[in-house]
C-alpha positions in Angstrom: 101.5 103.4 100.3 104.2 104.9 102.5 107.1 102.8 103.3 107.0 101.0 106.6 108.4 103.1 109.4 110.5 101.9 112.3 107.8 102.8 114.7 109.5 106.0 115.9 107.4 109.2 116.3 108.0 111.7 113.5 108.6 115.3 114.3 107.3 118.0 112.0 109.5 120.0 109.7 110.6 123.3 111.2 111.8 125.1 108.1 108.4 125.6 106.3 109.0 128.5 103.9 105.6 130.1 103.3 103.3 132.7 104.6 102.6 130.2 107.5 105.5 131.8 109.4 104.1 135.3 109.4 103.3 136.5 113.0 100.4 138.5 114.3 102.6 141.5 114.9 103.8 141.4 111.2 100.2 141.3 110.0 99.3 144.2 112.4 102.3 146.2 111.0 100.9 145.6 107.4 97.5 147.0 108.4 99.2 150.0 110.1 101.3 150.7 107.0 98.2 150.7 104.8 96.4 153.0 107.2 99.4 155.3 107.4 99.4 155.6 103.6 95.7 156.8 103.7 96.6 159.4 106.4 99.5 160.6 104.3 97.2 161.1 101.3 94.7 163.0 103.5 97.5 165.3 104.8 98.6 165.9 101.3 95.0 167.0 100.4 94.7 163.9 98.2 91.7 161.5 97.9 92.6 158.6 100.2 92.4 155.2 98.6 92.4 151.5 99.4 93.6 148.8 97.0 93.0 145.1 97.0 92.9 142.1 94.7 90.0 141.7 92.4 88.0 138.6 93.2 85.8 136.6 90.9 86.2 134.0 88.2 87.7 136.5 85.7 90.7 136.9 88.0 91.2 133.2 89.0 94.1 131.5 87.3 95.2 127.9 87.2 98.9 127.7 88.1 99.9 124.4 86.4 103.4 124.5 87.7 102.4 124.9 91.4 99.3 122.7 90.9 96.7 125.0 92.5 94.4 127.9 91.7 95.4 131.4 92.4 94.4 135.0 91.8 95.6 137.0 88.9 97.1 140.5 88.8 93.9 142.4 88.5 93.4 144.9 91.4 90.6 147.3 92.4 91.0 150.7 94.1 88.4 152.4 96.2 88.5 156.2 96.8 86.8 157.9 99.8 85.7 160.9 97.7 84.0 158.6 95.2 80.3 158.5 96.2 80.0 154.9 94.9 83.0 153.9 97.1 82.6 156.0 100.2 80.5 153.6 102.2 82.7 150.6 101.5 85.8 152.7 102.2 84.3 153.6 105.7 83.5 149.9 106.4 87.0 148.9 105.3 88.6 151.4 107.7 86.5 150.1 110.6 87.5 146.5 109.9 91.2 147.5 109.6 91.1 149.2 112.9 89.3 146.5 114.8 91.4 143.6 113.4 94.6 145.4 114.3 93.3 145.9 117.8 92.6 142.1 118.0 96.1 141.3 116.8 97.9 143.7 119.2 95.9 142.5 122.2 95.8 138.8 121.3 92.1 138.7 121.0 90.0 136.6 118.5 86.5 137.0 117.3 84.1 135.2 115.0 83.1 137.0 111.8 79.6 137.3 113.4 81.0 138.9 116.5 83.1 141.6 114.6 79.9 142.4 112.6 78.0 143.1 115.8 80.9 144.9 117.4 81.2 147.4 114.6 77.5 147.8 113.8 76.1 151.1 115.0 74.3 154.2 113.7 76.6 157.0 112.7 76.2 160.0 114.9 74.0 162.7 113.4 72.6 160.4 110.7 70.2 157.5 110.3 72.9 155.4 108.6 74.3 152.2 110.0 77.9 151.2 109.6 76.7 147.8 108.4 73.2 146.7 107.5 74.1 143.0 107.6 76.9 140.5 107.8 76.7 140.3 104.0 78.4 143.7 104.0 81.1 142.9 106.7 82.2 139.5 105.4 83.3 140.7 101.9 85.1 143.6 103.6 87.1 141.2 105.6 88.0 139.3 102.5 89.1 142.6 100.9 91.5 143.2 103.8 92.8 139.6 103.7 93.9 140.1 100.1 95.1 143.6 100.6 97.7 142.6 103.3 98.4 139.2 101.7 97.2 137.0 104.5 94.2 134.8 105.5 91.3 135.6 107.7 92.6 133.3 110.5 95.8 135.4 110.7 93.6 138.5 111.3 92.4 136.6 114.4 89.0 136.0 112.9 87.1 132.8 112.5 83.9 131.2 111.4 82.0 128.1 112.7 84.3 125.0 113.0 83.7 121.8 111.2 85.7 118.6 110.8 87.4 116.0 113.1 90.9 114.6 113.5 91.6 111.1 114.8 94.8 109.1 115.1 98.1 108.9 116.8 99.2 112.5 116.6 100.1 114.8 119.5 99.2 118.5 119.3 99.8 121.4 121.7 97.2 124.1 122.3 99.5 127.1 122.8 96.6 129.3 123.6 95.3 127.2 126.4 98.0 126.5 129.0 100.2 124.8 126.4 98.0 121.7 126.8 99.3 118.6 125.0 96.8 116.0 123.7 96.8 113.0 121.5 93.9 112.7 119.0 93.6 109.0 119.5 93.0 109.3 123.2 89.9 111.6 123.1 87.4 108.9 122.6 86.0 107.6 119.4 84.8 111.1 118.5 88.4 112.4 118.0 89.4 116.0 118.2 87.0 118.7 116.8 89.0 120.9 114.5 88.8 124.5 115.4 88.4 127.3 112.8 91.8 128.7 113.7 94.7 126.2 113.9 97.6 128.5 113.0 101.1 127.4 114.1 101.2 130.1 116.8 98.0 128.5 118.3 98.1 124.8 117.5 101.5 123.1 117.3 102.0 119.7 115.7 104.4 117.8 118.1 104.8 114.3 116.6 103.0 111.4 115.0 103.9 107.9 113.8 101.4 107.9 111.0 102.4 106.8 107.5 99.7 108.6 105.6 96.7 110.9 106.1 93.3 109.8 104.9 90.6 112.5 104.4 87.1 111.2 104.5 84.1 113.0 103.1 81.2 111.6 105.3 80.9 111.6 109.0 79.3 108.1 108.9 82.4 106.6 107.1 84.8 108.5 109.4 83.0 106.8 112.4 82.9 103.4 110.6 86.7 103.4 110.1 87.3 104.3 113.7 85.0 101.6 115.0 86.8 99.1 112.8 90.2 100.2 114.2 91.4 101.2 110.8 93.7 104.1 111.9 95.7 101.9 114.4 95.8 98.9 112.2 97.1 100.9 109.2 99.1 103.5 111.1 97.3 106.5 109.6 95.5 109.7 110.6 91.9 110.3 109.7 90.3 113.7 109.0 86.6 113.7 108.6 85.3 116.8 106.7 81.6 116.2 106.7 81.0 117.3 103.1 82.8 120.2 101.6 85.8 120.9 103.8 85.7 124.0 106.0 88.6 126.4 106.0 89.9 125.1 109.4 89.9 121.5 108.2 91.7 122.5 104.9 94.3 124.3 106.9 94.9 121.3 109.1 95.1 119.0 106.2 97.6 121.3 104.6 99.7 121.6 107.7 99.7 117.8 108.5 100.6 117.0 104.9 103.4 119.6 104.8 104.9 119.5 108.2 104.9 115.8 108.7 105.5 115.1 104.9 102.7 112.5 104.8 101.1 111.1 101.7 97.5 112.4 101.6 94.6 110.4 100.2 91.0 111.6 99.8 88.1 109.3 100.1 84.7 110.6 98.9 81.5 109.4 97.4 81.6 108.4 93.7 79.8 111.4 92.2 80.7 114.8 90.8 80.2 116.6 94.1 82.5 114.1 95.9 85.1 114.5 93.2 84.8 118.3 93.5 85.4 118.0 97.3 88.6 116.2 96.4 89.6 118.9 93.8 89.1 121.7 96.4 91.4 119.9 98.9 94.0 119.2 96.1 93.9 122.4 93.9 92.0 124.9 96.0 88.7 126.7 95.3 87.8 129.7 93.1 86.3 131.5 96.1 89.6 131.2 98.1 92.0 131.1 95.2 94.2 133.8 96.9 94.8 131.4 99.8 95.7 128.2 97.9 99.3 128.3 99.3 97.8 127.9 102.8 95.2 125.2 102.0 95.8 123.2 98.8 97.6 119.8 98.6 98.8 119.5 95.0 100.3 116.0 95.7 97.0 114.6 97.2 95.7 111.5 95.5 92.1 110.2 95.1 91.3 106.8 96.6 87.6 106.4 95.7 84.8 105.9 95.2 84.8 105.6 91.4 82.3 104.3 89.0 84.7 101.5 88.1 84.2 100.3 91.7 80.6 99.4 90.9 81.6 96.5 88.7 84.8 95.6 90.5 83.1 95.2 93.9 79.7 94.1 92.5 77.8 97.1 93.7 75.4 97.3 90.7 72.3 97.0 92.9 73.2 99.8 95.3 73.9 102.7 92.9 71.9 105.9 93.0 70.6 107.9 90.0 72.4 111.2 89.3 70.3 114.3 89.7 70.3 117.4 87.4 72.8 119.1 89.7 75.2 116.2 89.4 75.0 116.2 85.7 75.6 120.0 85.5 78.6 119.7 87.9 80.1 116.9 85.8 79.9 118.9 82.6 81.5 121.9 84.3 84.3 119.7 85.7 85.2 118.2 82.4 86.3 121.7 81.3 88.4 122.5 84.3 92.2 122.4 83.4 93.0 120.3 86.5 90.7 117.6 85.3 92.2 117.4 81.8 93.8 114.0 82.2 92.8 110.6 80.8 91.7 109.0 84.1 89.4 111.9 85.2 88.0 112.5 81.8 87.0 108.8 81.5 85.4 108.9 85.0 83.4 112.0 84.2 82.3 110.7 80.8 81.2 107.5 82.4 79.1 109.5 84.9 77.4 111.4 82.1 76.8 108.3 80.1 75.5 106.0 82.9 74.0 108.8 85.1 74.7 106.8 88.3 76.5 107.6 91.5 77.9 105.4 94.2 78.1 106.3 97.9 80.9 105.3 100.4 78.3 103.6 102.6 77.3 101.3 99.6 80.4 99.2 100.5 78.4 97.9 103.5 76.5 95.9 100.9 79.5 93.6 100.8 80.0 93.6 104.6 80.0 96.2 107.3 83.7 96.1 107.8 84.6 95.6 104.1 85.8 99.1 103.6 88.3 98.8 106.4 89.5 95.2 105.8 89.5 95.1 102.0 88.6 98.1 100.0 91.0 100.8 101.4 93.9 98.5 102.2 93.8 97.0 98.7 93.6 100.3 97.0 96.5 101.7 99.0 98.6 98.5 98.6 98.0 98.5 94.8 98.4 102.3 94.5 95.0 102.3 92.8 94.6 106.1 92.9 93.4 108.8 90.6 95.6 111.9 90.2 
């Protein structure tokens, strides 16, 4: 548990050295540079090309030193005069032009909106620029990787998911510089937006001693109802299952800028543990962006299968399903789960084939999680790495 504070509000670090500090104008300049390189190739009567990082499991690497997943050095190049590449090249050019326009004019759009904005039938043909969003979304990812940024810094976003609660003051720099405190917005807290970049949402101050990330909405609401954040001087972020990009970005920013210990509280099953690993080490799908989203120092606070005996929950366990078993076997082979504590937990899951939910603690008493379970685990530093 973090050391007791003096009660003073903590200001965020201002010397964060990462791609977080890149401005919209700088991203627009990168896109322009890439486009100018294509034009230069055309003027030189050469086949214009576009290069980006190769995605997929074969190019995902585990960086043990940094403690998160990343993309390897493999790259792919598309050429306009290659019949197999021409359509994708055209789509990439459209996405590049439109996102640069958003950046230069301070506009944002959802990934659904940019798809519809760019979709049209090419004059003189029966061909559409995009047949579906399943064509535009991967093209956006290609551009992200090509100019070394994330989708949110291209002024694009998806549907938001996740909630913040606790004594933390934020400033919405895109909406009249409004300041608000996430503990004064009712029990529902603040709905985390898809885009919470520093140039949009500024972290002003907080007196929190740690950040607790909660998997289920029901448990998030339970902890608020029991007054847990105030009594324990912490911030809560409810992710409602697998954390969305916006929630992961905010978790990263709060942890990094306020230098808060970060604990993750999920169900005691392979899917819950995988949610934790995505927050801690990143995901294969977004391996290129782990610098923006992962929390290598995060610690796991439960549930575990050891809790079943410790807290006498034998009568409220659930049977693992085939998907749980498959996931557990996969996780046992992941490099970041190659430690004694996690291997023991996964082996126990495969042997006993049971799982335990957060809400099962209500079997002891409705407020047990807030008055006993979490405070005791934090006080005793009963974490998994």
